[in-house]
C-alpha positions, 0 to 999 in steps of 0.5 A, a space after each residue: 441326445 439333448 444337445 441335438 434336440 436343442 439344436 433342432 429347436 434353435 434352427 426352428 426358431 431361427 427359421 421362424 425369425 427369418 420368416 418374420 423378418 422377410 415378411 416384415 420387409 415385404 409387407 412394409 414395402 408393399 404398404 409403402 408402395 400402395 401408399 405412394 401409388 394412392 398418394 400420386 394418383 388420388 391425393 396430390 402427392 401427400 406424405 401421410 398415405 405412405 406413412 399409413 401404408 408402412 404402418 399397416 404393413 408393419 402391423 400386419 407383419 407383427 401380428 403374423 410373426 406373433 402368431 407364428 412364434 406363439 400359436 394360441 392353443 384351442 380351448 376345448 369348451 
């Protein structure tokens, strides 16, 4: 019975990691797209908005993934 429970936990963890990877790709791509769009439309084709957008996407994806893998327990104060 313990092996079945372990397999379920591994499947759950694997699903969470897959979600984290997908979320990271989507958010990084979205940040890069928004940075490129703002660079072309407003800033005269500079590179830093694209890099900043990618960084923000990676940061948001990391925060979401950290919360998903390690949910904080609410303290009864």
